[in-house]
C-alpha positions as CSV (number, residue, x, y, z in Angstrom):
1,M,9.5,180.9,0.5
2,A,11.8,179.3,-2.1
3,Y,14.0,177.9,0.8
4,E,10.9,176.3,2.4
5,N,10.0,174.7,-1.0
6,D,13.5,173.3,-1.4
7,Q,13.4,172.0,2.2
8,N,10.1,170.3,1.5
9,V,11.4,168.8,-1.7
10,N,14.5,167.5,0.2
11,I,12.3,166.0,2.9
12,E,10.1,164.3,0.4
13,G,13.2,163.0,-1.5
14,S,14.7,161.5,1.7
15,E,11.4,159.9,2.6
16,S,11.1,158.4,-0.9
17,N,14.8,157.2,-0.7
18,Q,14.1,155.6,2.7
19,A,11.0,153.9,1.3
20,N,13.0,152.6,-1.7
21,T,15.7,151.4,0.7
22,G,13.1,149.7,2.8
23,S,11.5,148.1,-0.1
24,G,14.9,147.0,-1.5
25,A,15.8,145.4,1.9
26,S,12.4,143.6,2.0
27,N,13.0,142.3,-1.6
28,V,16.4,141.0,-0.6
29,A,14.9,139.3,2.5
30,R,12.2,137.7,0.4
31,K,14.9,136.4,-2.1
32,N,16.9,135.0,0.7
33,D,13.8,133.2,2.1
34,Y,13.1,131.9,-1.3
35,Y,16.6,130.5,-1.7
36,E,16.5,128.9,1.7
37,E,13.2,127.2,0.9
38,S,14.5,126.1,-2.5
39,L,17.6,124.6,-0.8
40,K,15.5,122.8,1.7
41,K,13.3,121.4,-1.1
42,S,16.4,120.4,-3.1
43,K,17.7,118.4,-0.1
44,K,14.6,116.2,-0.2
45,I,14.8,113.4,-2.7
46,S,11.5,112.4,-4.2
47,K,10.5,108.9,-5.3
48,G,10.5,110.1,-8.9
49,E,14.1,111.3,-8.6
50,L,15.1,107.9,-7.1
51,K,13.5,106.1,-10.1
52,R,15.2,108.3,-12.6
53,Q,18.6,107.6,-11.0
54,A,18.0,104.0,-10.2
55,V,20.7,102.7,-12.6
56,L,23.3,105.1,-11.2
57,L,22.4,104.1,-7.7
58,I,22.7,100.4,-8.5
59,L,26.0,100.9,-10.2
60,G,27.3,103.0,-7.2
61,A,26.0,100.3,-4.7
62,I,28.0,97.6,-6.6
63,F,31.2,99.6,-6.2
64,V,30.5,100.3,-2.5
65,V,29.9,96.6,-1.8
66,Y,33.1,95.8,-3.8
67,G,35.1,98.2,-1.7
68,L,33.6,96.9,1.6
69,V,34.2,93.3,0.7
70,F,37.7,93.5,-0.8
71,Y,39.2,96.6,1.0
72,Y,37.6,96.9,4.5
73,L,36.5,93.4,5.4
74,P,40.1,92.0,5.0
75,L,41.2,94.5,7.7
76,L,39.8,92.1,10.2
77,G,42.8,90.0,9.5
78,W,45.0,92.6,11.1
79,I,44.3,90.9,14.4
80,M,46.8,88.3,13.3
81,A,49.6,90.8,13.9
82,F,48.9,90.7,17.6
83,Q,48.6,86.9,17.8
84,N,50.8,83.8,17.3
85,F,48.6,82.8,14.5
86,K,48.2,79.1,13.7
87,T,46.1,77.8,10.9
88,K,43.1,75.6,11.8
89,K,40.1,74.3,9.9
90,N,38.9,77.8,9.0
91,F,39.9,81.4,9.5
92,W,37.5,82.2,12.4
93,E,38.6,79.1,14.3
94,S,42.3,80.1,13.7
95,I,41.6,83.6,15.0
96,S,39.7,82.5,18.1
97,K,42.2,79.7,19.1
98,S,45.5,81.5,18.4
99,K,47.4,82.9,21.3
100,F,47.4,86.7,21.9
101,V,51.0,88.1,22.0
102,G,50.4,91.8,21.9
103,L,53.2,93.8,20.3
104,G,55.6,90.8,20.3
105,K,55.7,90.6,16.5
106,F,56.4,94.3,16.2
107,K,59.3,94.0,18.8
108,F,60.7,91.2,16.7
109,L,60.5,93.3,13.6
110,F,62.3,96.4,14.9
111,Q,64.7,94.8,17.4
112,L,65.1,97.9,19.4
113,G,67.3,96.0,21.9
114,T,69.9,95.7,19.2
115,L,70.0,99.5,18.8
116,K,70.3,100.0,22.6
117,E,73.2,97.5,22.8
118,S,75.0,99.1,19.9
119,F,74.7,102.5,21.4
120,E,76.0,101.3,24.8
121,E,79.0,99.8,23.0
122,T,79.8,102.6,20.7
123,H,78.4,105.7,22.5
124,N,77.8,107.0,19.0
125,L,74.3,107.3,17.6
126,F,75.2,107.1,13.9
127,K,77.4,104.1,14.4
128,A,74.7,102.5,16.5
129,I,72.1,103.1,13.8
130,K,74.4,101.6,11.2
131,A,75.0,98.5,13.3
132,W,71.2,98.3,13.8
133,I,70.5,98.4,10.1
134,D,73.2,95.8,9.4
135,Q,71.9,93.4,12.1
136,A,68.1,93.9,11.9
137,D,66.7,92.5,8.7
138,F,63.4,94.5,8.7
139,I,65.2,97.8,9.4
140,R,67.5,97.2,6.4
141,T,64.4,96.3,4.4
142,I,62.8,99.6,5.4
143,R,66.0,101.5,4.3
144,N,65.9,99.7,0.9
145,T,62.2,100.4,0.4
146,F,62.5,104.1,1.3
147,G,65.6,104.5,-0.8
148,M,64.3,102.9,-3.9
149,G,60.9,104.5,-3.5
150,A,62.3,108.0,-3.1
151,L,64.6,107.5,-6.0
152,N,61.8,106.2,-8.2
153,L,59.5,109.1,-7.2
154,V,62.0,111.9,-7.8
155,S,63.4,110.5,-11.1
156,S,60.1,109.4,-12.6
157,T,58.4,112.8,-11.7
158,I,61.2,114.9,-13.1
159,M,61.5,112.8,-16.3
160,A,57.7,112.8,-16.9
161,I,57.5,116.6,-16.5
162,L,60.5,117.1,-18.7
163,F,59.2,114.7,-21.4
164,A,55.8,116.3,-21.4
165,I,57.2,119.8,-21.8
166,L,59.6,118.7,-24.6
167,L,56.8,116.8,-26.4
168,N,54.5,119.9,-26.1
169,E,57.1,121.9,-28.0
170,V,57.0,119.6,-31.0
171,K,55.0,121.4,-33.7
172,N,54.6,118.4,-36.1
173,K,51.3,116.9,-35.2
174,Y,51.9,113.4,-36.5
175,G,55.5,113.3,-35.1
176,K,54.2,114.3,-31.7
177,K,51.5,111.5,-31.7
178,F,54.0,108.9,-32.9
179,V,56.5,109.8,-30.1
180,Q,53.8,109.8,-27.5
181,T,52.4,106.5,-28.6
182,V,55.8,104.8,-28.6
183,S,56.8,106.3,-25.2
184,Y,53.9,104.9,-23.3
185,L,53.9,101.4,-24.9
186,P,56.5,100.0,-22.4
187,H,53.9,100.7,-19.6
188,F,51.9,97.7,-20.9
189,L,54.9,95.3,-20.7
190,S,55.1,93.0,-17.7
191,W,58.1,93.4,-15.4
192,I,59.2,89.9,-16.4
193,I,59.7,91.1,-19.9
194,V,61.4,94.3,-18.7
195,T,63.8,92.5,-16.4
196,G,64.6,90.1,-19.2
197,I,65.5,93.0,-21.5
198,L,67.6,94.5,-18.7
199,R,69.5,91.3,-18.2
200,D,70.3,91.0,-21.9
201,V,71.4,94.7,-22.1
202,L,73.5,94.6,-19.0
203,S,74.9,91.1,-19.4
204,S,78.6,90.4,-20.1
205,T,77.8,90.1,-23.8
206,G,75.2,92.8,-23.8
207,I,75.2,96.1,-25.7
208,V,76.3,98.2,-22.7
209,N,79.5,96.1,-22.1
210,D,80.2,96.2,-25.9
211,I,80.1,100.0,-25.9
212,L,82.3,100.2,-22.7
213,R,84.9,97.9,-24.3
214,L,84.7,99.8,-27.6
215,L,85.3,103.1,-25.8
216,H,88.2,101.4,-23.8
217,I,86.4,102.3,-20.5
218,V,86.8,98.7,-19.3
219,D,89.1,96.0,-20.5
220,D,86.8,93.1,-19.5
221,S,83.1,92.6,-19.2
222,Y,81.5,94.3,-16.1
223,N,78.8,92.4,-14.2
224,F,76.4,95.1,-13.0
225,F,74.3,92.6,-11.1
226,M,77.1,91.5,-8.8
227,H,77.7,95.0,-7.4
228,P,75.2,96.4,-4.8
229,L,76.1,99.9,-5.7
230,W,74.5,99.6,-9.1
231,F,71.2,97.9,-8.0
232,W,69.2,101.0,-7.0
233,P,70.2,103.0,-10.2
234,I,69.3,100.0,-12.3
235,V,65.8,99.8,-10.7
236,A,65.3,103.6,-11.1
237,M,66.4,103.5,-14.8
238,S,64.1,100.6,-15.5
239,N,61.2,102.4,-13.9
240,I,62.0,105.6,-15.9
241,W,62.0,103.6,-19.2
242,K,58.8,101.8,-18.4
243,E,56.7,104.6,-16.9
244,T,57.9,108.0,-18.2
245,G,55.6,108.0,-21.2
246,W,52.6,106.9,-19.3
247,N,53.2,109.4,-16.4
248,A,53.6,112.2,-18.9
249,I,50.0,111.9,-20.2
250,I,48.4,113.8,-17.3
251,Y,51.1,116.5,-17.5
252,L,50.3,116.9,-21.2
253,A,46.7,117.2,-20.4
254,A,47.4,119.9,-17.9
255,I,49.6,121.8,-20.4
256,T,46.8,121.8,-23.0
257,A,44.5,123.3,-20.4
258,I,46.7,126.5,-20.2
259,D,45.2,129.4,-22.1
260,P,47.0,129.9,-25.4
261,C,46.5,133.7,-25.1
262,L,49.2,133.6,-22.4
263,Y,51.7,132.2,-24.8
264,E,50.7,134.7,-27.5
265,A,51.0,137.6,-25.1
266,A,54.5,136.4,-24.0
267,E,55.6,136.0,-27.6
268,I,54.5,139.6,-28.3
269,D,56.6,140.7,-25.3
270,G,59.6,139.0,-26.8
271,A,59.7,135.8,-24.6
272,G,61.5,132.9,-26.0
273,R,60.7,129.2,-25.5
274,I,62.7,128.9,-22.3
275,N,61.0,131.9,-20.7
276,K,57.5,130.7,-21.8
277,I,58.2,127.3,-20.2
278,R,59.5,129.0,-17.1
279,Y,56.9,131.6,-16.6
280,I,53.8,130.0,-18.1
281,T,54.0,126.3,-18.5
282,L,55.5,125.3,-15.2
283,P,53.3,127.6,-13.1
284,G,50.3,126.4,-15.1
285,I,50.9,122.7,-14.3
286,A,52.1,123.4,-10.7
287,P,48.8,122.4,-9.1
288,T,48.8,119.1,-11.0
289,I,52.4,118.4,-10.0
290,I,51.6,119.0,-6.3
291,I,48.5,116.8,-6.4
292,L,50.4,113.9,-8.0
293,L,53.3,114.4,-5.6
294,V,51.0,114.1,-2.6
295,M,49.4,111.0,-4.0
296,N,52.7,109.4,-5.0
297,I,54.5,110.2,-1.7
298,G,52.0,107.8,-0.1
299,N,53.3,105.1,-2.5
300,V,56.9,105.6,-1.6
301,L,56.8,102.3,0.3
302,N,55.4,100.6,-2.8
303,A,58.9,100.7,-4.2
304,G,58.2,97.5,-6.1
305,F,58.3,93.8,-5.8
306,E,58.7,92.2,-9.2
307,V,61.8,94.0,-10.4
308,Q,63.6,93.6,-7.1
309,Y,62.6,90.0,-6.8
310,L,63.6,89.1,-10.4
311,L,66.8,91.1,-10.5
312,G,68.0,90.3,-7.0
313,N,70.5,87.6,-6.0
314,G,72.5,86.6,-3.0
315,L,75.3,89.1,-3.8
316,V,72.9,92.1,-3.7
317,Q,70.3,90.8,-1.2
318,K,71.2,93.5,1.4
319,V,70.2,96.3,-0.9
320,S,67.5,94.5,-3.0
321,Q,65.0,93.3,-0.4
322,T,61.9,95.4,0.0
323,I,59.0,95.1,2.5
324,D,56.9,93.2,0.0
325,I,59.6,90.6,-0.5
326,Y,60.1,90.4,3.3
327,V,56.3,89.8,3.8
328,L,56.5,87.1,1.1
329,Q,59.5,85.3,2.7
330,W,58.1,85.4,6.2
331,G,54.4,85.2,5.6
332,I,54.3,82.6,2.8
333,G,57.8,81.1,2.8
334,K,58.2,80.5,6.5
335,G,54.5,80.4,7.4
336,D,54.6,83.2,9.9
337,F,51.4,85.0,8.9
338,S,51.5,87.2,12.0
339,L,54.9,88.6,11.2
340,G,53.9,89.3,7.6
341,T,50.7,91.0,8.8
342,A,52.7,93.2,11.2
343,A,55.0,94.3,8.4
344,G,52.0,95.1,6.2
345,I,50.4,97.1,9.0
346,F,53.6,99.2,9.4
347,K,53.7,99.8,5.7
348,S,50.0,101.0,5.6
349,V,50.3,103.2,8.6
350,V,53.4,104.9,7.3
351,A,51.8,105.5,3.9
352,I,48.8,107.2,5.5
353,A,51.1,109.3,7.6
354,L,53.1,110.4,4.6
355,I,50.0,111.4,2.7
356,A,48.7,113.4,5.6
357,I,52.0,115.2,6.2
358,S,52.6,116.0,2.5
359,N,49.0,117.2,2.1
360,T,49.4,119.5,5.1
361,I,52.7,120.9,3.8
362,A,51.1,121.5,0.3
363,K,48.2,123.4,1.8
364,K,50.3,125.5,4.1
365,S,52.5,126.5,1.1
366,G,49.5,127.8,-0.7
367,Q,49.0,124.9,-3.1
368,S,45.9,122.7,-3.5
369,G,45.8,119.5,-1.5
370,L,43.9,116.2,-1.7
371,F,41.7,117.0,1.3
């Protein structure tokens, strides 16, 4: 009899559990339906919502129109790269009446025939490439642009991170603000002023030559601007001096976002400053470093124009000319707008490819990317 009562109680308990389970499932289903309906309603924009956000929509529309007019509409001019463009009364007449030459301008830029001839003569790929770079102006320009761009990217990134970390270690509040303010002031100087300072510092009567003579490193003044070997380091050092403080701002912001409890815990465990930088600071700002690297890699071909144009001369022309200077000389100086446009298209396409490749590598390595 007791066994039957226990069995009845178990049956009733199981039925009540099934009922509770069924009611719980129905509640979950009703909640899901409610969320789906609310999402559908949220996707619908009412007139009142449009009125409330009218100012934001107008401001957004202004920037959209600005982007279309000044960034996308000029892309119609890329057709000049495939024409023997001649200026007429207006742009549209010039486009319509210019002769179509296909990839002729690109063939002139790259001069692949020179590479083929050099390889047939030397039967050595490296010697053929060297001869191709020496003979083809645009290929030499690409080498210079990539070289200076990569040097600027590596040096400016390392110095900005190092400066931000060192500045973060300064405990004096006022001293830290003073150093930070002084460090990013050169960013607001024009390159004309910076190149003027460089010429004074590195001239035969400048402070660098005075120090070299004082230390008996050289007997006579050394002209840095006459030797091609020094041109790229001079450009890199000028970029470091001008932009390190400014570039360090975002790394300082990333460092301040790190939880202070991590530093306190590390200090309790006996970690010194070097270990805290190594195991907390650097991993904490790693996502910021990756994002900025991906963005800046796309700007490698923007190695500069002003500093190379102002510091360059006939003696260092083979290492100082960049794509922007090449476009200026051919597009404006010699009036070959088609060739200048073709060079600009190459630069844009390579920049997009570099961003896509670096973003893919960053994502596959487990870091965050741009898209």
